[in-house]
BAFI-204847 format. One line per 8 residues: their letters; for each residue x, y, z of C-alpha. Coordinates in Angstrom, 1 decimal. Example, Ala and Ser with C-alpha at 12.3 -4.5 7.8 and 13.67 -1.06 7.14 Angstrom:
<pts>
as) 12.3 -4.5 7.8 ~ 13.7 -1.1 7.1;
</pts>
This chain:
<pts>
xxxxxxxx) 0.0 -0.2 0.1 ~ 1.2 3.3 -1.0 ~ 2.3 5.8 2.0 ~ 0.0 9.0 2.1 ~ 1.9 12.2 1.3 ~ 1.7 14.6 4.2 ~ 2.9 18.4 4.0 ~ 3.7 20.0 7.3;
xxxxxxxx) 4.4 24.1 7.1 ~ 5.2 26.3 9.9 ~ 7.5 29.6 9.9 ~ 11.0 28.5 11.7 ~ 12.1 26.5 14.8 ~ 13.0 29.6 17.0 ~ 12.5 28.9 20.7 ~ 8.9 28.9 21.4;
xxxxxxxx) 5.6 26.8 22.7 ~ 4.5 26.2 19.1 ~ 7.8 25.1 17.9 ~ 8.4 22.7 20.5 ~ 4.9 21.7 20.2 ~ 5.8 21.1 16.3 ~ 9.0 19.1 17.4 ~ 6.7 16.9 19.5;
xxxxxxxx) 4.4 16.2 16.8 ~ 7.6 15.5 14.4 ~ 9.1 13.1 17.0 ~ 5.8 11.1 17.3 ~ 4.5 10.4 13.6 ~ 4.7 7.3 12.5 ~ 7.0 7.6 9.1 ~ 6.4 4.0 8.1;
xxxxxxxx) 2.8 4.9 7.7 ~ 3.3 8.5 6.0 ~ 5.5 10.4 3.7 ~ 5.9 13.7 5.4 ~ 7.6 16.8 3.9 ~ 8.3 20.0 6.2 ~ 8.1 23.3 4.8 ~ 9.6 26.0 7.0;
xxxxxxxx) 9.5 29.3 5.7 ~ 13.1 30.2 7.3 ~ 15.6 27.6 8.0 ~ 16.8 29.0 11.5 ~ 16.2 28.4 14.9 ~ 17.4 26.9 18.1 ~ 15.2 23.8 18.0 ~ 16.7 22.7 14.5;
xxxxxxxx) 19.0 20.4 16.3 ~ 16.0 18.8 17.8 ~ 14.5 17.8 14.2 ~ 13.9 14.4 13.9 ~ 15.4 12.4 10.8 ~ 11.8 11.2 9.8 ~ 10.6 14.2 7.8 ~ 12.2 15.6 4.6;
xxxxxxxx) 12.9 19.2 4.9 ~ 12.1 21.2 1.8 ~ 14.4 23.8 0.4 ~ 14.0 27.2 2.0 ~ 12.0 29.5 -0.4 ~ 13.0 33.2 -0.4 ~ 9.7 34.4 -1.0 ~ 8.4 32.8 2.2;
xxxxxxxx) 11.5 33.7 4.3 ~ 10.6 37.2 4.0 ~ 7.9 36.5 6.7 ~ 10.7 36.5 9.4 ~ 12.6 39.8 8.1 ~ 12.2 43.2 8.5 ~ 10.4 45.4 5.6 ~ 14.0 47.2 5.0;
xxxxxxxx) 15.5 44.0 4.4 ~ 12.9 42.4 2.2 ~ 13.1 45.6 -0.1 ~ 17.1 45.5 -0.1 ~ 17.0 41.7 -1.3 ~ 14.7 43.0 -4.2 ~ 11.1 41.6 -3.2 ~ 9.8 44.9 -3.9;
xxxxxxxx) 6.0 43.8 -4.1 ~ 6.2 41.8 -1.0 ~ 7.8 44.6 0.8 ~ 5.4 47.4 -0.4 ~ 2.5 44.9 0.7 ~ 3.9 44.2 4.0 ~ 4.4 48.3 4.6 ~ 0.5 48.6 3.6;
xxxxxxxx) -0.3 46.0 5.9 ~ 1.5 47.3 8.9 ~ 0.4 50.9 8.1 ~ -3.4 49.7 7.9 ~ -3.3 47.4 11.1 ~ -1.5 50.5 12.9 ~ -4.1 52.8 12.1 ~ -7.0 50.4 13.1;
xxxxxxxx) -5.2 49.4 16.2 ~ -4.9 53.3 17.2 ~ -8.5 53.9 16.3 ~ -10.1 50.7 18.1 ~ -7.6 50.8 20.8 ~ -6.3 47.4 20.6 ~ -3.5 46.4 23.0 ~ -1.7 44.1 20.1;
xxxxxxxx) -2.5 44.6 16.6 ~ 0.3 42.4 15.7 ~ -2.0 39.5 14.7 ~ -4.1 42.1 12.3 ~ -0.4 42.9 10.8 ~ 0.4 39.5 9.9 ~ -3.1 38.7 8.8 ~ -3.1 41.9 6.5;
xxxxxxxx) 0.7 41.2 5.6 ~ -0.6 37.5 4.1 ~ -3.7 38.8 2.5 ~ -1.6 41.6 0.3 ~ 1.5 39.4 -0.2 ~ -0.4 36.4 -1.7 ~ -0.2 37.4 -5.2 ~ 3.3 37.5 -5.2;
xxxxxxxx) 4.1 34.4 -3.5 ~ 4.8 31.1 -5.5 ~ 2.8 27.8 -5.3 ~ 4.2 24.5 -4.6 ~ 4.0 22.1 -7.5 ~ 4.0 18.8 -5.5 ~ 0.8 17.3 -4.9 ~ 0.0 16.0 -1.3;
xxxxxxxx) -2.9 13.9 0.3 ~ -3.0 16.3 3.1 ~ -1.5 19.7 4.0 ~ -1.0 20.9 7.6 ~ -0.6 24.5 8.5 ~ 0.8 24.2 12.0 ~ 1.1 28.0 12.9 ~ -1.7 30.7 12.1;
xxxxxxxx) -2.3 32.0 9.6 ~ -3.1 29.2 6.9 ~ -3.1 31.3 3.6 ~ -0.3 29.1 2.4 ~ -2.0 25.6 2.7 ~ -5.3 27.3 1.6 ~ -4.0 29.0 -1.4 ~ -0.5 27.9 -2.4;
xxxxxxxx) -0.5 24.0 -1.9 ~ -2.2 21.1 -4.2 ~ -3.7 19.0 -1.4 ~ -6.7 16.6 -1.2 ~ -7.3 17.8 2.4 ~ -6.1 20.7 4.5 ~ -5.9 20.9 8.2 ~ -5.1 24.2 10.1;
xxxxxxxx) -4.3 24.5 13.8 ~ -5.2 27.0 16.3 ~ -2.6 27.7 19.3 ~ -4.3 30.9 20.6 ~ -7.2 32.4 22.4 ~ -9.5 34.1 19.9 ~ -11.1 36.0 22.9 ~ -8.0 38.0 23.3;
xxxxxxxx) -6.9 38.7 19.6 ~ -8.1 41.0 17.2 ~ -8.4 40.4 13.7 ~ -10.7 40.8 10.5 ~ -13.3 38.6 11.0 ~ -14.4 38.7 7.3 ~ -10.9 37.8 6.1 ~ -10.4 35.3 8.7;
xxxxxxxx) -13.7 33.4 7.5 ~ -12.4 33.2 4.2 ~ -9.5 31.9 5.1 ~ -11.0 29.1 7.2 ~ -13.2 28.3 4.4 ~ -10.3 27.0 2.5 ~ -9.5 24.8 5.3 ~ -11.0 21.1 5.4;
xxxxxxxx) -10.3 20.6 9.2 ~ -9.6 22.8 12.0 ~ -7.5 21.7 15.1 ~ -7.5 23.4 18.3 ~ -5.0 22.7 21.1 ~ -7.6 22.5 23.8 ~ -11.3 22.4 24.9 ~ -11.4 26.1 26.0;
xxxxxxxx) -9.4 27.3 23.0 ~ -11.8 25.3 20.6 ~ -14.7 27.0 22.5 ~ -13.6 30.6 22.3 ~ -12.5 30.3 18.4 ~ -16.4 28.7 18.0 ~ -17.8 31.8 19.8 ~ -16.5 33.9 17.3;
xxxxxxxx) -16.9 31.5 14.1 ~ -19.9 29.2 15.2 ~ -20.3 28.1 11.5 ~ -17.0 26.0 11.7 ~ -18.2 23.8 14.5 ~ -18.6 20.5 12.4 ~ -15.0 20.7 11.2 ~ -13.4 21.8 14.3;
xxxxxxxx) -11.8 19.0 16.6 ~ -9.1 19.2 19.5 ~ -5.8 17.6 19.5 ~ -3.5 18.6 22.4 ~ 0.2 19.5 22.2 ~ 2.2 16.2 22.3 ~ 4.6 15.9 25.1 ~ 6.6 13.1 26.3;
xxxxxxxx) 7.4 13.0 30.0 ~ 10.4 10.8 29.4 ~ 12.0 13.5 27.2 ~ 11.0 16.3 29.4 ~ 13.0 14.4 32.5 ~ 16.1 13.6 30.4 ~ 16.5 17.0 29.2 ~ 16.0 18.3 32.7;
xxxxxxxx) 19.2 17.0 33.9 ~ 21.5 19.3 32.5 ~ 25.3 19.1 32.6 ~ 25.8 22.9 31.6 ~ 25.5 25.2 34.5 ~ 22.5 27.6 34.6 ~ 22.3 30.7 36.1 ~ 20.1 30.0 39.1;
xxxxxxxx) 22.2 29.8 42.5 ~ 19.9 29.0 45.5 ~ 20.5 30.7 49.0 ~ 19.5 29.2 52.2 ~ 15.8 30.1 52.9 ~ 15.2 31.7 49.5 ~ 12.1 30.9 47.3 ~ 13.2 30.6 43.6;
xxxxxxxx) 10.3 31.4 41.1 ~ 10.5 30.5 37.3 ~ 8.5 31.8 34.4 ~ 8.9 30.4 30.8 ~ 7.2 32.4 27.9 ~ 7.8 35.0 25.4 ~ 8.4 38.5 26.4 ~ 5.3 39.7 25.1;
xxxxxxxx) 1.6 41.4 26.2 ~ -0.1 38.0 26.5 ~ 2.3 36.5 28.8 ~ 2.0 39.0 31.5 ~ 5.8 39.4 32.6 ~ 5.0 43.3 33.6 ~ 2.5 41.9 36.0 ~ 5.0 39.4 37.4;
xxxxxxxx) 7.6 42.2 37.9 ~ 5.3 44.0 40.0 ~ 4.1 41.0 41.9 ~ 7.5 40.5 42.6 ~ 8.4 44.1 44.1 ~ 5.2 43.6 46.3 ~ 6.0 40.1 47.6 ~ 9.6 41.6 48.5;
xxxxxxxx) 7.7 44.4 50.2 ~ 5.6 42.1 52.3 ~ 9.3 40.5 53.4 ~ 9.1 37.3 51.3 ~ 12.8 36.4 50.3 ~ 12.5 35.5 46.7 ~ 14.2 35.4 43.4 ~ 12.4 35.5 40.1;
xxxxxxxx) 13.9 34.1 36.9 ~ 12.0 34.3 33.5 ~ 13.3 32.1 30.6 ~ 12.3 33.8 27.0 ~ 12.9 36.7 24.7 ~ 10.5 38.9 22.9 ~ 9.5 42.4 21.7 ~ 9.2 43.8 25.2;
xxxxxxxx) 12.6 43.1 26.6 ~ 13.7 46.5 26.5 ~ 10.4 47.6 28.4 ~ 10.6 45.1 31.0 ~ 14.1 45.6 31.9 ~ 13.4 49.3 32.4 ~ 10.5 48.3 34.7 ~ 12.9 46.3 36.5;
xxxxxxxx) 15.3 48.7 37.2 ~ 12.7 51.4 38.1 ~ 11.6 49.1 40.7 ~ 14.9 48.3 42.2 ~ 14.6 44.6 41.3 ~ 18.1 44.1 40.1 ~ 19.5 41.0 41.8 ~ 15.8 39.7 42.6;
xxxxxxxx) 13.9 39.6 39.3 ~ 16.1 38.4 36.1 ~ 15.3 38.0 32.3 ~ 17.5 35.2 31.3 ~ 16.9 35.4 27.5 ~ 16.4 32.4 25.0 ~ 17.2 29.0 26.2 ~ 17.1 25.9 24.2;
xxxxxxxx) 16.3 23.9 26.8 ~ 14.3 25.5 29.6 ~ 13.9 22.3 31.7 ~ 16.8 22.8 34.0 ~ 15.4 26.1 35.1 ~ 11.8 24.6 35.8 ~ 13.5 21.7 37.5 ~ 15.5 24.4 39.9;
xxxxxxxx) 12.5 26.4 40.9 ~ 10.6 26.2 43.9 ~ 7.5 27.5 42.5 ~ 6.6 27.6 38.8 ~ 4.4 31.0 37.8 ~ 2.5 31.6 34.6 ~ 1.1 35.1 34.9 ~ -0.5 35.0 31.3;
xxxxxxxx) -3.2 37.5 29.9 ~ -4.3 34.7 27.5 ~ -3.0 31.4 26.3 ~ -4.2 28.7 23.7 ~ -2.7 26.0 25.8 ~ 0.5 26.9 28.1 ~ 2.8 23.9 27.1 ~ 5.1 25.4 29.9;
xxxxxxxx) 2.4 24.7 32.8 ~ 2.3 20.9 31.6 ~ 5.8 20.6 31.6 ~ 5.9 21.9 35.2 ~ 3.9 19.5 36.1 ~ 5.6 16.9 34.5 ~ 8.7 18.0 36.4 ~ 6.6 17.8 39.6;
xxxxxxxx) 6.4 21.6 40.4 ~ 3.9 23.3 42.4 ~ 2.3 25.8 39.8 ~ 0.6 29.2 40.0 ~ -1.4 30.1 36.9 ~ -3.5 33.1 36.4 ~ -7.3 32.8 35.5 ~ -6.9 33.3 32.0;
xxxxxxxx) -9.9 32.3 29.9 ~ -8.2 28.7 29.1 ~ -6.7 28.3 32.4 ~ -9.3 25.7 33.6 ~ -8.3 23.4 30.7 ~ -4.9 23.3 32.0 ~ -5.4 22.7 35.6 ~ -7.8 21.6 38.4;
xxxxxxxx) -7.6 24.5 40.8 ~ -5.8 23.4 44.1 ~ -5.2 19.7 42.7 ~ -2.6 20.1 40.4 ~ -2.1 24.0 40.3 ~ -3.2 27.3 42.2 ~ -5.4 29.4 39.7 ~ -5.4 33.0 40.7;
xxxxxxxx) -7.1 36.2 39.8 ~ -5.8 37.4 36.6 ~ -4.1 40.7 38.1 ~ -1.0 41.6 40.3 ~ -2.8 41.0 43.6 ~ -3.9 37.6 42.2 ~ -0.1 36.6 41.5 ~ 1.0 37.7 44.9;
xxxxxxxx) -1.7 36.2 46.9 ~ -1.0 32.8 45.0 ~ 2.7 32.8 45.6 ~ 2.0 33.8 49.1 ~ -0.2 30.9 49.7 ~ 2.2 28.3 48.3 ~ 5.2 29.8 50.3 ~ 3.3 30.1 53.5;
xxxxxxxx) 1.1 26.9 53.3 ~ 3.8 24.0 53.3 ~ 0.8 21.5 53.1 ~ -0.7 22.9 50.3 ~ 2.7 23.1 48.4 ~ 3.2 19.2 49.2 ~ -0.1 18.4 48.4 ~ 0.1 20.0 44.8;
xxxxxxxx) 3.6 18.2 44.2 ~ 2.0 14.8 45.4 ~ -0.8 15.2 42.8 ~ 1.3 16.2 40.1 ~ 3.9 13.4 40.8 ~ 0.9 10.7 40.7 ~ -0.3 12.0 37.6 ~ 0.7 10.8 34.1;
xxxxxxxx) 0.7 13.7 31.7 ~ 2.2 12.0 28.7 ~ 0.0 12.2 25.6 ~ 1.6 10.6 22.5 ~ -1.5 9.1 21.7 ~ -2.8 12.4 20.7 ~ -1.2 11.7 17.2 ~ -3.9 8.8 16.8;
xxxxxxxx) -6.5 11.8 16.3 ~ -4.5 13.1 13.7 ~ -4.3 10.1 12.0 ~ -8.1 9.8 12.0 ~ -8.5 12.8 10.5 ~ -5.9 11.9 7.6 ~ -7.4 8.9 7.0 ~ -11.0 10.0 7.4;
</pts>
């Protein structure tokens, strides 16, 4: 029997939750059963070394690599039409963002960028049984790939992003099946796009506890040094508005003011690094709150903490929360809209109000209440969080 031909597309393999999830999927797929091509728009990223040997990596296309470049660089390389399209998209989304007072118009910029650049992007010539778009938006698999079936992934909470609904509907109409990474992620998407209910399903991010425990044992020294009696907090996430690191910094200041002996480490990078470092300086937190930057392997940092904190404003599914639970850490997460699909409050995490006071109270409780802390650790230790069998759901979609 001939193997089905599958195309999986994404942007690159930079450090991030979506990229780590993609690696999890690629490590789990049965390559005896499927012939998989991987289309990465840019052949770069710290996770490149984690790519398994199973998929065939397609050559980088200079037109698609523009989506990871600045407008200035795009024009300098001679992609004038794409460069002008991106400039128009940025101008239009900035204007709309200002008029409608949108906190994060970045999604609109990306959406318009794809819509306006589409006429100048080449098609793939190879024919596939299934084309999978792993990272939004899905114009590439919808417009530029010859496939019998198209599957588009959702990793974010639609109630917290702003997009052009008409254009978004048109994009999803060209996809045969929609995969959300959690039940809550699916619910918030369908609240805005109820017409897509019949073709929407849930496949959780694939995580292997065995690999996570292996990678948590680091031979490399890490920047966390424990002092006697001091509580170490760790957060892993992009330095963006969505992840709420600004609230974590302010919560850290309040906790220190209340007499708690803590250090807080954030593993991640992103557009707000400069602003967040300024806030750390302004609140006099140097030596107590640390932005550690990119780390290919965040697990030794999670393993080294006393409490893992996820102070997000919104998430599709925070992979890092599950990773902290796998590493048997007591977890504090804010009550973002999809938080209840991540954890059971006071069973395998503490879910707190989504503000500075909530973060402060949650951390305080876990420092002060040793019995609660130990109970959370006991509960996450007894649970098995591995879900490699989620890939079976994808097989069902492919074969149906």
